[in-house]
A tleap script that builds the chain and sets N, CA, C and O, in Angstrom:
source leaprc.protein.ff14SB
mol = sequence {
  NMET ASN GLU THR VAL LEU ASP VAL LYS GLY
  LEU SER CYS PRO LEU PRO VAL LEU ARG ALA
  ASN ARG ALA LEU ARG GLY LEU ALA PRO GLY
  GLU ARG LEU ARG VAL LEU ALA THR ASP ARG
  ALA ALA VAL ALA ASP PHE GLN SER PHE CYS
  ARG GLU THR GLY HIE ALA LEU LEU ALA PHE
  SER GLU GLU ALA GLY THR PHE SER PHE LEU
  ILE ARG ARG ARG GLU GLU GLN ALA GLY ALA
  CGLY
}
set mol.1.N position { 11.674 -7.361 9.949 }
set mol.1.CA position { 10.262 -7.163 10.227 }
set mol.1.C position { 9.452 -7.889 9.154 }
set mol.1.O position { 9.770 -7.820 7.967 }
set mol.2.N position { 8.426 -8.570 9.580 }
set mol.2.CA position { 7.568 -9.278 8.642 }
set mol.2.C position { 6.761 -8.295 7.822 }
set mol.2.O position { 6.479 -7.176 8.251 }
set mol.3.N position { 6.396 -8.742 6.631 }
set mol.3.CA position { 5.517 -7.937 5.805 }
set mol.3.C position { 4.500 -8.852 5.139 }
set mol.3.O position { 4.789 -10.012 4.845 }
set mol.4.N position { 3.326 -8.326 4.908 }
set mol.4.CA position { 2.272 -9.030 4.205 }
set mol.4.C position { 2.400 -8.671 2.737 }
set mol.4.O position { 2.655 -7.514 2.403 }
set mol.5.N position { 2.226 -9.649 1.852 }
set mol.5.CA position { 2.311 -9.386 0.421 }
set mol.5.C position { 0.918 -9.460 -0.182 }
set mol.5.O position { 0.175 -10.411 0.060 }
set mol.6.N position { 0.570 -8.448 -0.968 }
set mol.6.CA position { -0.699 -8.390 -1.674 }
set mol.6.C position { -0.397 -8.344 -3.161 }
set mol.6.O position { 0.196 -7.380 -3.647 }
set mol.7.N position { -0.800 -9.383 -3.889 }
set mol.7.CA position { -0.555 -9.480 -5.327 }
set mol.7.C position { -1.807 -9.026 -6.066 }
set mol.7.O position { -2.819 -9.726 -6.077 }
set mol.8.N position { -1.732 -7.844 -6.685 }
set mol.8.CA position { -2.857 -7.325 -7.461 }
set mol.8.C position { -2.454 -7.148 -8.923 }
set mol.8.O position { -3.000 -6.303 -9.632 }
set mol.9.N position { -1.489 -7.958 -9.364 }
set mol.9.CA position { -1.050 -7.887 -10.762 }
set mol.9.C position { -2.228 -8.233 -11.665 }
set mol.9.O position { -2.995 -9.156 -11.388 }
set mol.10.N position { -2.355 -7.473 -12.749 }
set mol.10.CA position { -3.426 -7.702 -13.702 }
set mol.10.C position { -4.675 -6.887 -13.422 }
set mol.10.O position { -5.551 -6.790 -14.282 }
set mol.11.N position { -4.774 -6.300 -12.236 }
set mol.11.CA position { -5.938 -5.473 -11.899 }
set mol.11.C position { -5.666 -4.022 -12.304 }
set mol.11.O position { -4.533 -3.546 -12.235 }
set mol.12.N position { -6.718 -3.338 -12.722 }
set mol.12.CA position { -6.599 -1.946 -13.158 }
set mol.12.C position { -7.134 -1.001 -12.095 }
set mol.12.O position { -7.908 -1.388 -11.219 }
set mol.13.N position { -6.701 0.240 -12.199 }
set mol.13.CA position { -7.137 1.318 -11.321 }
set mol.13.C position { -8.652 1.333 -11.259 }
set mol.13.O position { -9.286 1.208 -12.307 }
set mol.14.N position { -9.264 1.477 -10.108 }
set mol.14.CA position { -8.696 1.750 -8.788 }
set mol.14.C position { -8.526 0.502 -7.924 }
set mol.14.O position { -8.241 0.620 -6.732 }
set mol.15.N position { -8.695 -0.689 -8.498 }
set mol.15.CA position { -8.687 -1.913 -7.682 }
set mol.15.C position { -7.420 -2.133 -6.860 }
set mol.15.O position { -7.537 -2.533 -5.702 }
set mol.16.N position { -6.204 -1.895 -7.390 }
set mol.16.CA position { -5.027 -2.114 -6.537 }
set mol.16.C position { -5.063 -1.315 -5.235 }
set mol.16.O position { -4.750 -1.850 -4.172 }
set mol.17.N position { -5.442 -0.041 -5.312 }
set mol.17.CA position { -5.496 0.791 -4.107 }
set mol.17.C position { -6.628 0.347 -3.185 }
set mol.17.O position { -6.465 0.320 -1.965 }
set mol.18.N position { -7.765 0.003 -3.762 }
set mol.18.CA position { -8.892 -0.439 -2.929 }
set mol.18.C position { -8.552 -1.729 -2.185 }
set mol.18.O position { -8.870 -1.865 -1.003 }
set mol.19.N position { -7.916 -2.664 -2.861 }
set mol.19.CA position { -7.528 -3.923 -2.205 }
set mol.19.C position { -6.464 -3.670 -1.141 }
set mol.19.O position { -6.487 -4.288 -0.077 }
set mol.20.N position { -5.530 -2.760 -1.428 }
set mol.20.CA position { -4.489 -2.433 -0.448 }
set mol.20.C position { -5.110 -1.781 0.785 }
set mol.20.O position { -4.714 -2.084 1.910 }
set mol.21.N position { -6.067 -0.900 0.583 }
set mol.21.CA position { -6.724 -0.235 1.700 }
set mol.21.C position { -7.404 -1.275 2.599 }
set mol.21.O position { -7.311 -1.196 3.824 }
set mol.22.N position { -8.078 -2.234 1.996 }
set mol.22.CA position { -8.736 -3.288 2.762 }
set mol.22.C position { -7.701 -4.118 3.534 }
set mol.22.O position { -7.909 -4.450 4.701 }
set mol.23.N position { -6.602 -4.443 2.882 }
set mol.23.CA position { -5.555 -5.235 3.542 }
set mol.23.C position { -4.929 -4.470 4.700 }
set mol.23.O position { -4.659 -5.050 5.751 }
set mol.24.N position { -4.697 -3.171 4.518 }
set mol.24.CA position { -4.092 -2.358 5.575 }
set mol.24.C position { -4.984 -2.289 6.806 }
set mol.24.O position { -4.487 -2.240 7.931 }
set mol.25.N position { -6.298 -2.285 6.602 }
set mol.25.CA position { -7.216 -2.241 7.736 }
set mol.25.C position { -7.068 -3.467 8.629 }
set mol.25.O position { -7.354 -3.408 9.825 }
set mol.26.N position { -6.624 -4.572 8.049 }
set mol.26.CA position { -6.446 -5.801 8.815 }
set mol.26.C position { -5.102 -5.917 9.504 }
set mol.26.O position { -4.854 -6.886 10.220 }
set mol.27.N position { -4.230 -4.938 9.295 }
set mol.27.CA position { -2.904 -4.972 9.902 }
set mol.27.C position { -2.858 -4.100 11.148 }
set mol.27.O position { -3.643 -3.163 11.297 }
set mol.28.N position { -1.936 -4.420 12.031 }
set mol.28.CA position { -1.717 -3.597 13.215 }
set mol.28.C position { -0.920 -2.349 12.817 }
set mol.28.O position { -0.180 -2.379 11.833 }
set mol.29.N position { -1.065 -1.253 13.574 }
set mol.29.CA position { -0.275 -0.060 13.287 }
set mol.29.C position { 1.216 -0.384 13.231 }
set mol.29.O position { 1.740 -1.097 14.087 }
set mol.30.N position { 1.890 0.148 12.213 }
set mol.30.CA position { 3.321 -0.066 12.052 }
set mol.30.C position { 3.668 -1.285 11.207 }
set mol.30.O position { 4.812 -1.409 10.769 }
set mol.31.N position { 2.718 -2.191 10.962 }
set mol.31.CA position { 3.000 -3.347 10.126 }
set mol.31.C position { 3.125 -2.916 8.668 }
set mol.31.O position { 2.644 -1.857 8.265 }
set mol.32.N position { 3.791 -3.775 7.891 }
set mol.32.CA position { 4.097 -3.417 6.507 }
set mol.32.C position { 3.320 -4.279 5.519 }
set mol.32.O position { 3.066 -5.462 5.747 }
set mol.33.N position { 2.953 -3.638 4.415 }
set mol.33.CA position { 2.264 -4.309 3.320 }
set mol.33.C position { 3.051 -4.063 2.048 }
set mol.33.O position { 3.330 -2.917 1.696 }
set mol.34.N position { 3.412 -5.144 1.355 }
set mol.34.CA position { 4.057 -5.010 0.040 }
set mol.34.C position { 3.000 -5.315 -1.007 }
set mol.34.O position { 2.387 -6.382 -0.994 }
set mol.35.N position { 2.792 -4.364 -1.918 }
set mol.35.CA position { 1.799 -4.519 -2.976 }
set mol.35.C position { 2.529 -4.710 -4.297 }
set mol.35.O position { 3.419 -3.932 -4.642 }
set mol.36.N position { 2.150 -5.747 -5.033 }
set mol.36.CA position { 2.706 -6.022 -6.354 }
set mol.36.C position { 1.625 -5.736 -7.381 }
set mol.36.O position { 0.554 -6.343 -7.346 }
set mol.37.N position { 1.901 -4.806 -8.301 }
set mol.37.CA position { 0.901 -4.381 -9.280 }
set mol.37.C position { 1.540 -4.241 -10.654 }
set mol.37.O position { 2.755 -4.078 -10.773 }
set mol.38.N position { 0.708 -4.306 -11.693 }
set mol.38.CA position { 1.198 -4.125 -13.057 }
set mol.38.C position { 0.603 -2.896 -13.732 }
set mol.38.O position { 1.026 -2.533 -14.829 }
set mol.39.N position { -0.360 -2.258 -13.104 }
set mol.39.CA position { -1.009 -1.072 -13.671 }
set mol.39.C position { -0.130 0.153 -13.448 }
set mol.39.O position { 0.177 0.503 -12.309 }
set mol.40.N position { 0.278 0.811 -14.551 }
set mol.40.CA position { 1.143 1.997 -14.428 }
set mol.40.C position { 0.497 3.100 -13.597 }
set mol.40.O position { 1.196 3.859 -12.926 }
set mol.41.N position { -0.821 3.194 -13.634 }
set mol.41.CA position { -1.516 4.234 -12.868 }
set mol.41.C position { -1.332 4.031 -11.366 }
set mol.41.O position { -1.533 4.964 -10.589 }
set mol.42.N position { -0.952 2.824 -10.950 }
set mol.42.CA position { -0.782 2.541 -9.523 }
set mol.42.C position { 0.309 3.409 -8.899 }
set mol.42.O position { 0.254 3.701 -7.704 }
set mol.43.N position { 1.287 3.820 -9.680 }
set mol.43.CA position { 2.382 4.637 -9.135 }
set mol.43.C position { 1.815 5.923 -8.531 }
set mol.43.O position { 2.045 6.212 -7.357 }
set mol.44.N position { 1.085 6.682 -9.321 }
set mol.44.CA position { 0.499 7.930 -8.827 }
set mol.44.C position { -0.593 7.644 -7.796 }
set mol.44.O position { -0.752 8.381 -6.823 }
set mol.45.N position { -1.345 6.560 -8.023 }
set mol.45.CA position { -2.432 6.223 -7.098 }
set mol.45.C position { -1.911 5.961 -5.693 }
set mol.45.O position { -2.476 6.470 -4.725 }
set mol.46.N position { -0.839 5.172 -5.561 }
set mol.46.CA position { -0.330 4.845 -4.234 }
set mol.46.C position { 0.343 6.042 -3.572 }
set mol.46.O position { 0.287 6.188 -2.351 }
set mol.47.N position { 0.982 6.902 -4.372 }
set mol.47.CA position { 1.566 8.113 -3.796 }
set mol.47.C position { 0.456 8.988 -3.198 }
set mol.47.O position { 0.588 9.480 -2.077 }
set mol.48.N position { -0.623 9.178 -3.939 }
set mol.48.CA position { -1.743 9.986 -3.457 }
set mol.48.C position { -2.427 9.319 -2.274 }
set mol.48.O position { -2.746 9.976 -1.282 }
set mol.49.N position { -2.652 8.013 -2.378 }
set mol.49.CA position { -3.319 7.263 -1.310 }
set mol.49.C position { -2.571 7.413 0.012 }
set mol.49.O position { -3.183 7.677 1.047 }
set mol.50.N position { -1.257 7.246 -0.022 }
set mol.50.CA position { -0.478 7.337 1.213 }
set mol.50.C position { -0.461 8.763 1.765 }
set mol.50.O position { -0.544 8.968 2.976 }
set mol.51.N position { -0.356 9.727 0.883 }
set mol.51.CA position { -0.363 11.130 1.324 }
set mol.51.C position { -1.695 11.460 1.998 }
set mol.51.O position { -1.714 12.149 3.018 }
set mol.52.N position { -2.799 10.981 1.445 }
set mol.52.CA position { -4.123 11.313 1.970 }
set mol.52.C position { -4.506 10.530 3.218 }
set mol.52.O position { -5.271 11.028 4.044 }
set mol.53.N position { -3.989 9.313 3.372 }
set mol.53.CA position { -4.408 8.463 4.485 }
set mol.53.C position { -3.434 8.458 5.655 }
set mol.53.O position { -3.786 8.023 6.751 }
set mol.54.N position { -2.213 8.938 5.435 }
set mol.54.CA position { -1.231 8.948 6.513 }
set mol.54.C position { -0.384 7.694 6.590 }
set mol.54.O position { 0.508 7.605 7.434 }
set mol.55.N position { -0.646 6.717 5.722 }
set mol.55.CA position { 0.231 5.548 5.659 }
set mol.55.C position { 1.544 5.991 5.014 }
set mol.55.O position { 1.562 6.953 4.246 }
set mol.56.N position { 2.638 5.299 5.320 }
set mol.56.CA position { 3.943 5.692 4.794 }
set mol.56.C position { 4.323 4.819 3.603 }
set mol.56.O position { 4.356 3.593 3.713 }
set mol.57.N position { 4.608 5.447 2.471 }
set mol.57.CA position { 5.134 4.730 1.316 }
set mol.57.C position { 6.643 4.660 1.504 }
set mol.57.O position { 7.361 5.616 1.213 }
set mol.58.N position { 7.118 3.512 1.996 }
set mol.58.CA position { 8.524 3.365 2.366 }
set mol.58.C position { 9.425 3.147 1.162 }
set mol.58.O position { 10.559 3.626 1.141 }
set mol.59.N position { 8.932 2.428 0.159 }
set mol.59.CA position { 9.762 2.110 -0.995 }
set mol.59.C position { 8.868 1.827 -2.192 }
set mol.59.O position { 7.720 1.404 -2.056 }
set mol.60.N position { 9.430 2.075 -3.361 }
set mol.60.CA position { 8.738 1.809 -4.614 }
set mol.60.C position { 9.786 1.374 -5.619 }
set mol.60.O position { 10.855 1.977 -5.708 }
set mol.61.N position { 9.485 0.334 -6.373 }
set mol.61.CA position { 10.412 -0.097 -7.419 }
set mol.61.C position { 9.624 -0.712 -8.561 }
set mol.61.O position { 8.442 -1.029 -8.427 }
set mol.62.N position { 10.310 -0.874 -9.691 }
set mol.62.CA position { 9.690 -1.500 -10.848 }
set mol.62.C position { 10.700 -2.437 -11.476 }
set mol.62.O position { 11.856 -2.072 -11.689 }
set mol.63.N position { 10.255 -3.640 -11.769 }
set mol.63.CA position { 11.133 -4.619 -12.403 }
set mol.63.C position { 10.302 -5.462 -13.350 }
set mol.63.O position { 9.331 -6.101 -12.944 }
set mol.64.N position { 10.690 -5.457 -14.613 }
set mol.64.CA position { 10.037 -6.262 -15.650 }
set mol.64.C position { 8.529 -6.028 -15.693 }
set mol.64.O position { 7.751 -6.967 -15.860 }
set mol.65.N position { 8.124 -4.761 -15.540 }
set mol.65.CA position { 6.710 -4.426 -15.651 }
set mol.65.C position { 5.889 -4.635 -14.390 }
set mol.65.O position { 4.683 -4.386 -14.389 }
set mol.66.N position { 6.523 -5.088 -13.317 }
set mol.66.CA position { 5.817 -5.248 -12.042 }
set mol.66.C position { 6.287 -4.172 -11.077 }
set mol.66.O position { 7.482 -4.006 -10.834 }
set mol.67.N position { 5.325 -3.453 -10.537 }
set mol.67.CA position { 5.606 -2.395 -9.575 }
set mol.67.C position { 5.465 -2.968 -8.169 }
set mol.67.O position { 4.535 -3.724 -7.887 }
set mol.68.N position { 6.392 -2.603 -7.296 }
set mol.68.CA position { 6.368 -3.057 -5.909 }
set mol.68.C position { 6.321 -1.825 -5.006 }
set mol.68.O position { 7.157 -0.926 -5.103 }
set mol.69.N position { 5.324 -1.812 -4.131 }
set mol.69.CA position { 5.151 -0.700 -3.191 }
set mol.69.C position { 5.219 -1.263 -1.781 }
set mol.69.O position { 4.510 -2.217 -1.460 }
set mol.70.N position { 6.064 -0.684 -0.935 }
set mol.70.CA position { 6.137 -1.096 0.463 }
set mol.70.C position { 5.507 0.017 1.299 }
set mol.70.O position { 5.987 1.150 1.326 }
set mol.71.N position { 4.416 -0.343 1.979 }
set mol.71.CA position { 3.628 0.633 2.733 }
set mol.71.C position { 3.608 0.227 4.203 }
set mol.71.O position { 3.365 -0.935 4.529 }
set mol.72.N position { 3.866 1.190 5.089 }
set mol.72.CA position { 3.754 0.951 6.525 }
set mol.72.C position { 2.433 1.542 7.005 }
set mol.72.O position { 2.133 2.710 6.755 }
set mol.73.N position { 1.649 0.715 7.699 }
set mol.73.CA position { 0.357 1.172 8.202 }
set mol.73.C position { 0.587 2.294 9.206 }
set mol.73.O position { 1.490 2.226 10.039 }
set mol.74.N position { -0.233 3.311 9.113 }
set mol.74.CA position { -0.065 4.468 10.009 }
set mol.74.C position { -0.338 4.068 11.447 }
set mol.74.O position { -1.069 3.117 11.725 }
set mol.75.N position { 0.265 4.814 12.342 }
set mol.75.CA position { -0.009 4.632 13.769 }
set mol.75.C position { -1.392 5.209 14.047 }
set mol.75.O position { -1.798 6.198 13.436 }
set mol.76.N position { -2.090 4.599 14.952 }
set mol.76.CA position { -3.409 5.113 15.309 }
set mol.76.C position { -3.246 6.432 16.050 }
set mol.76.O position { -2.254 6.661 16.742 }
set mol.77.N position { -4.224 7.274 15.891 }
set mol.77.CA position { -4.213 8.548 16.603 }
set mol.77.C position { -4.413 8.281 18.089 }
set mol.77.O position { -5.231 7.447 18.477 }
set mol.78.N position { -3.670 8.987 18.900 }
set mol.78.CA position { -3.818 8.824 20.353 }
set mol.78.C position { -5.185 9.362 20.779 }
set mol.78.O position { -5.564 10.485 20.447 }
set mol.79.N position { -5.892 8.550 21.504 }
set mol.79.CA position { -7.219 8.968 21.955 }
set mol.79.C position { -7.161 9.634 23.317 }
set mol.79.O position { -6.217 9.438 24.083 }
set mol.80.N position { -8.159 10.402 23.600 }
set mol.80.CA position { -8.242 11.027 24.920 }
set mol.80.C position { -8.729 9.994 25.914 }
set mol.80.O position { -9.769 9.373 25.692 }
set mol.81.N position { -8.020 9.799 26.982 }
set mol.81.CA position { -8.547 8.862 27.953 }
set mol.81.C position { -7.497 8.308 28.743 }
set mol.81.O position { -7.754 7.489 29.625 }
savepdb mol mol.pdb
quit
């Protein structure tokens, strides 16, 4: 499955989450976004962001000071009609 990569290395809280939120809005439901960040606060920020918005935090890793978050855009709510 394809994924979009968002590089927010060097940006501080809350910018990584805000940029990710904007990027997710441009994706179709179920598509994946990989966010690369260097701000340690991003770990807790993305966990909270996904819990509150319904997006799925599929994976998280850290290598050489760069954090990688794989997020799946939530499915849209079924509408009446």
